[in-house]
C-alpha positions in Angstrom: -21.9 44.3 -28.7 -20.6 40.9 -30.2 -22.8 37.9 -30.2 -20.0 35.3 -30.3 -16.4 34.9 -29.7 -14.0 35.3 -32.6 -10.6 33.6 -33.0 -8.9 36.5 -34.8 -5.7 34.4 -35.5 -7.6 31.6 -37.1 -9.6 34.1 -39.2 -6.5 35.7 -40.4 -4.9 32.2 -41.2 -7.9 31.2 -43.2 -7.9 34.4 -45.2 -4.2 33.9 -46.0 -4.9 30.5 -47.5 -7.5 32.1 -49.8 -5.0 34.8 -50.7 -2.1 32.7 -51.3 -2.1 32.7 -55.1 -2.8 36.4 -55.2 0.2 37.0 -53.0 2.4 35.2 -55.5 1.3 37.6 -58.1 2.1 40.6 -55.8 5.6 39.2 -55.4 6.0 38.7 -59.1 5.2 42.4 -59.7 7.5 43.4 -56.9 10.4 41.5 -58.6 9.8 43.3 -61.8 9.9 46.7 -60.1 12.9 45.7 -57.9 14.8 44.8 -61.0 14.0 48.2 -62.8 15.0 50.1 -59.7 18.2 48.2 -59.3 19.0 48.8 -63.0 18.5 52.5 -62.5 21.0 52.6 -59.6 23.6 50.6 -61.6 23.0 52.6 -64.8 23.9 55.9 -63.1 26.8 54.4 -61.2 25.8 55.4 -57.8 28.7 55.9 -55.3 29.0 57.1 -51.6 30.2 60.5 -52.9 26.6 61.3 -53.9 25.6 61.0 -50.3 27.7 64.0 -49.3 26.0 67.0 -47.6 26.0 70.3 -49.4 25.3 73.8 -48.0 24.0 77.2 -49.2 22.4 77.2 -52.6 23.2 73.6 -53.5 24.3 74.8 -56.9 25.0 71.9 -59.4 24.9 69.3 -56.7 25.8 66.0 -58.3 24.0 64.0 -55.6 20.7 65.8 -56.3 21.2 65.4 -60.1 21.9 61.7 -59.7 18.8 61.2 -57.6 16.8 62.9 -60.3 18.3 60.5 -63.0 17.7 57.5 -60.9 14.1 58.3 -60.2 13.5 59.2 -63.8 14.7 55.7 -65.0 12.8 53.9 -62.2 9.6 55.8 -63.2 10.1 55.2 -66.9 10.1 58.9 -67.5 12.3 61.3 -69.5 13.1 63.4 -66.4 12.2 63.6 -62.7 12.8 66.1 -60.0 12.9 64.9 -56.4 12.9 67.7 -53.8 12.8 68.0 -50.0 11.2 71.4 -50.6 8.0 69.7 -51.7 6.2 69.6 -48.3 3.5 67.1 -49.5 2.1 65.3 -52.4 -0.4 68.0 -52.8 2.4 70.6 -53.0 4.1 68.6 -55.8 0.8 68.3 -57.7 0.2 72.0 -57.2 3.6 72.9 -58.6 3.0 70.7 -61.6 -0.4 72.4 -62.3 0.6 75.9 -61.6 3.8 75.6 -63.6 2.2 74.1 -66.6 -1.1 76.1 -66.8 -1.7 79.7 -67.6 -4.8 82.1 -67.9 -7.2 80.8 -70.5 -6.0 77.2 -70.1 -8.4 74.5 -68.9 -8.0 71.6 -66.4 -10.3 68.9 -67.6 -10.6 66.3 -64.8 -11.5 62.9 -66.4 -12.0 61.2 -63.1 -14.5 63.3 -61.3 -13.8 65.4 -58.2 -10.2 65.4 -57.2 -8.9 64.6 -53.7 -10.0 67.0 -50.9 -6.7 68.9 -50.6 -6.6 69.6 -54.3 -10.0 71.3 -54.3 -8.5 74.5 -52.7 -5.6 74.4 -55.1 -7.9 74.5 -58.0 -10.4 77.0 -56.3 -13.3 74.6 -56.1 -13.5 75.1 -52.4 -12.3 77.9 -50.1 -11.0 81.3 -51.5 -7.3 81.0 -51.1 -5.3 83.7 -53.1 -3.4 82.1 -55.9 -5.6 79.2 -56.6 -5.9 78.2 -60.3 -9.4 79.6 -61.0 -8.4 82.9 -59.5 -5.5 83.1 -62.0 -7.8 82.6 -65.0 -7.6 78.8 -65.4 -10.8 77.2 -66.2 -12.0 73.9 -64.6 -14.2 71.3 -66.2 -15.1 67.9 -64.6 -16.4 64.7 -66.2 -16.4 61.3 -64.5 -15.3 58.6 -66.8 -14.8 54.8 -66.0 -12.8 53.2 -68.9 -14.2 49.8 -67.6 -17.7 50.9 -68.7 -16.7 52.7 -71.9 -15.5 51.7 -75.4 -12.5 53.6 -76.8 -14.9 55.5 -79.1 -17.2 56.6 -76.4 -14.3 57.8 -74.3 -13.2 60.0 -77.2 -16.8 61.3 -77.7 -17.3 62.2 -74.1 -13.9 63.9 -73.8 -14.6 65.8 -77.0 -17.9 67.0 -75.9 -16.4 68.3 -72.6 -13.1 69.8 -73.9 -12.9 73.5 -75.0 -10.8 74.6 -77.9 -8.2 76.2 -75.6 -5.2 74.2 -74.3 -6.2 71.4 -71.8 -4.5 69.7 -69.1 -6.3 66.3 -68.7 -6.2 65.4 -65.1 -6.4 61.8 -63.9 -6.5 60.7 -60.3 -5.1 57.2 -60.0 -6.3 56.5 -56.5 -9.9 56.5 -55.1 -9.1 59.3 -52.8 -11.8 59.8 -50.1 -14.4 58.0 -52.1 -15.7 54.5 -51.6 -18.0 54.9 -54.7 -15.2 55.2 -57.3 -12.5 52.6 -57.9 -8.8 53.3 -58.3 -7.7 53.3 -61.9 -5.0 50.9 -63.2 -2.5 51.8 -65.8 -4.5 50.1 -68.5 -7.3 52.7 -67.7 -4.7 55.5 -67.7 -3.4 54.3 -71.1 -6.8 54.4 -72.6 -7.8 57.7 -71.2 -4.5 59.2 -72.3 -5.0 57.9 -75.9 -8.6 59.1 -75.9 -7.5 62.7 -74.7 -4.8 62.9 -77.4 -7.4 61.9 -80.0 -9.3 65.0 -79.0 -6.4 67.4 -78.4 -3.0 66.3 -79.6 -1.3 69.2 -77.9 -2.9 68.7 -74.5 -1.0 67.5 -71.4 -2.1 64.3 -69.6 -1.3 64.7 -65.9 -1.6 61.9 -63.3 -1.9 62.3 -59.6 0.1 59.1 -58.9 -0.1 59.2 -55.1 -0.4 55.8 -53.5 0.1 54.1 -56.9 3.9 53.8 -57.3 5.3 50.2 -57.7 1.9 48.6 -57.3 1.8 47.6 -61.0 4.4 46.5 -63.5 4.8 50.0 -64.9 4.3 53.7 -64.0 1.7 56.0 -65.7 4.5 57.7 -67.5 5.2 54.5 -69.3 1.7 54.1 -70.6 0.9 57.6 -71.9 1.0 60.1 -69.2 3.1 63.2 -69.9 3.6 64.2 -66.3 2.9 62.7 -62.9 3.6 63.7 -59.2 3.5 62.2 -55.8 4.9 62.2 -52.2 8.1 60.6 -50.9 6.5 59.7 -47.5 4.1 57.5 -49.5 5.2 54.5 -51.7 8.5 55.6 -53.4 10.2 56.7 -50.1 10.1 53.2 -48.9 9.5 54.4 -45.3 12.9 56.0 -45.0 12.3 59.4 -46.7 11.5 62.0 -44.0 9.8 64.5 -46.3 9.7 65.5 -49.9 7.9 64.8 -53.2 8.6 64.4 -56.9 7.4 65.3 -60.4 8.3 63.1 -63.3 7.6 63.2 -67.0 8.6 65.1 -70.1 11.6 67.4 -69.5 10.0 70.7 -70.3 7.0 69.9 -68.1 9.2 68.9 -65.1 11.2 72.1 -65.7 8.1 74.3 -65.5 7.0 72.6 -62.3 10.4 73.5 -60.9 10.1 77.0 -61.9 7.0 77.2 -59.8 8.8 75.5 -56.9 11.7 77.9 -56.9 11.6 80.7 -59.5 11.9 81.2 -63.3 15.6 81.3 -64.1 16.5 79.1 -61.1 14.2 76.1 -61.7 16.0 72.9 -60.6 19.5 74.2 -60.6 19.5 75.1 -56.8 18.1 73.6 -53.7 19.6 71.7 -50.9 18.7 68.0 -50.2 19.4 68.6 -46.5 21.8 65.6 -46.1 19.0 63.2 -47.0 20.4 61.7 -50.2 21.3 58.4 -48.7 17.8 57.9 -47.1 16.0 59.0 -50.2 17.9 56.5 -52.4 17.8 53.7 -49.9 14.0 54.3 -49.5 13.6 54.0 -53.3 15.7 50.9 -53.3 13.4 49.3 -50.6 10.2 50.7 -52.1 9.2 47.7 -54.4 9.4 45.3 -51.4 7.7 47.7 -49.0 4.9 48.4 -51.4 4.3 44.7 -51.9 3.9 44.3 -48.1 1.3 47.1 -48.1 -0.6 45.6 -50.9 -0.7 42.2 -49.2 -1.8 44.0 -45.9 -4.6 45.7 -47.8 -5.8 42.5 -49.2 -5.8 40.9 -45.8 -7.8 43.7 -44.3 -10.3 43.2 -47.1 -10.6 39.5 -46.7 -10.9 39.4 -42.9 -13.3 42.4 -42.5 -15.5 41.2 -45.3 -15.9 38.0 -43.4 -17.0 39.9 -40.4 -19.7 41.7 -42.4 -18.0 45.0 -43.3 -18.3 46.5 -46.8 -14.9 46.7 -48.4 -13.6 48.2 -51.6 -11.8 46.8 -53.5 -12.6 43.2 -52.7 -9.8 41.1 -51.4 -9.0 39.4 -54.7 -9.6 42.3 -57.0 -6.5 43.5 -59.0 -4.7 46.4 -57.2 -3.5 49.6 -58.5 -2.8 51.5 -55.3 -2.2 50.6 -51.6 -5.6 51.9 -50.4 -8.2 49.8 -48.8 -11.6 51.4 -48.2 -13.9 50.0 -45.4 -17.4 51.3 -44.9 -19.0 51.5 -41.4 -22.6 51.7 -40.1 -22.0 55.0 -38.3 -19.2 57.5 -37.4 -18.7 56.0 -33.9 -17.6 52.7 -35.6 -15.3 54.5 -37.9 -13.7 56.3 -34.9 -13.4 53.0 -33.0 -11.6 51.4 -35.9 -9.1 54.2 -36.1 -8.4 54.0 -32.4 -7.9 50.3 -32.6 -5.2 50.8 -35.4 -3.6 53.5 -33.3 -3.2 51.0 -30.4 -1.2 48.8 -32.7 1.2 51.5 -33.8 5.0 51.4 -32.9 4.8 55.2 -32.2 2.2 57.0 -30.0 0.3 53.8 -29.4 -1.0 55.4 -26.1 -2.6 58.4 -28.0 -6.3 58.4 -28.7 -7.0 60.0 -32.1 -9.9 62.4 -32.2 -11.7 63.9 -35.3 -10.7 67.4 -36.1 -10.6 69.9 -38.9 -7.3 70.0 -40.8 -5.8 72.4 -43.4 -7.1 71.4 -46.9 -10.1 69.5 -45.6 -13.6 70.7 -45.4 -14.9 68.0 -42.9 -13.5 66.8 -39.6 -11.1 64.0 -40.3 -9.8 61.2 -37.9 -6.4 59.9 -38.6 -4.7 56.9 -36.9 -1.0 57.4 -37.7 1.4 56.1 -35.2 4.3 56.4 -37.6 8.0 57.0 -37.5 7.6 59.8 -40.1 4.8 62.1 -39.3 2.0 61.6 -41.8 3.8 58.8 -43.7 1.1 56.8 -45.4 3.4 54.1 -46.5 3.5 53.2 -42.9 0.4 51.6 -41.5 -2.3 54.2 -41.0 -6.0 54.7 -41.3 -8.0 57.9 -41.8 -11.4 59.2 -43.1 -13.7 62.2 -43.1 -16.7 62.1 -40.7 -19.3 62.4 -43.4 -21.6 59.8 -45.0 -20.9 57.0 -46.1 -18.5 56.8 -43.1 -15.7 55.2 -44.9 -12.2 54.7 -43.6 -9.1 54.4 -45.8 -6.4 52.1 -44.7 -2.9 52.3 -46.3 0.6 51.2 -45.8 2.4 48.8 -43.7 6.2 48.7 -43.8 6.0 45.0 -43.0 3.2 42.5 -43.6 3.9 41.1 -40.1 3.0 44.4 -38.6 -0.3 44.5 -40.5 -1.1 41.0 -39.2 -0.4 42.0 -35.6 -2.5 45.1 -35.7 -5.4 43.3 -37.6 -5.5 40.5 -35.0 -5.5 42.9 -32.1 -8.1 45.1 -33.6 -10.5 42.3 -34.3 -10.1 41.0 -30.8 -10.8 44.4 -29.3 -13.9 44.8 -31.5 -15.2 41.3 -30.7 -14.7 42.1 -26.9 -16.7 45.3 -27.3 -13.9 47.5 -26.2 -13.7 49.3 -29.6 -16.6 47.8 -31.6 -16.5 48.5 -35.3 -18.2 45.3 -36.7 
């Protein structure tokens, strides 16, 4: 129970003053990304005809092809494939891996264990038919942090771990469900990519870019990654895409991922966009501004909750490379209370009480607060976490900074009253 009254509005106002200079920097990054996105629309001469609906196979759809070109330029990549048929970021990543690896190849994760849902794709957990290990792909894992290593030591450690066979060097940009590891920025990715190529020049550097798009000045494909993938209902969909994902990078690697999504011989030549062209493109256009709102919201969560005694990662003024804010709680009850408080502030299903449950792809019960317009859209304000030590929740999104402020003020007030205590 609380020991004193808390003026949540005053606490937030104080935090905003401390964050004001950092917010200016976030806006500057958003402007750089907005200009690049705008340039990509203008370069490919987007017109209303590309919003037209197609049926059947969608053969040689100029709208789909233009979307791919616009995303490729915005992502600073040779090519991109944006598809409604990708059911999630995990699916897009899986197609990138399965399409570009064969028996005898090795995935060498440079950033430790991958996100929970990728473990079954690789075959580290569960025993799903068709996982990479069952198909003869080997998996090796090392846990590098470029901030703690010299360039030479990165090369030495990768060389020690890498086999002679073809490697895909796997990098996860975000922290995933881990409060111990930090999210990697593009400087980290550039150094890891350079070190990996020094060890195996023909290897492929792949980045799981989920939650990281438009947070920094550039994308991983501009700093050394050969291929990356992510979800449209995260950052690049701008809150308007209703489903889908993307892969972006070197042409041949994108083509191979598409062969896995459809079939060899069809690749990216067919596939409807289900009359979603306008929303996908409009979402991309809004994405730099929406992402900047989410980043500011994450910083505000960190600043206010740290003031209330919560352990947060990253800290409020740390440089951001994704939209995720991790918060650690003393016990699972407080984690659950926090998620319920976030749900109460949602525009959709605010009356619903989230409960921990097992979900496909996860090995532990997970609680998710996600009162979103698009189901599961983590560019909208949401919070989720597995009920396992160290009992951390991961907050992401916020289509508008004002919504984040509203939810945070109400959540702090509820906790202070003891209705849903989490600090």
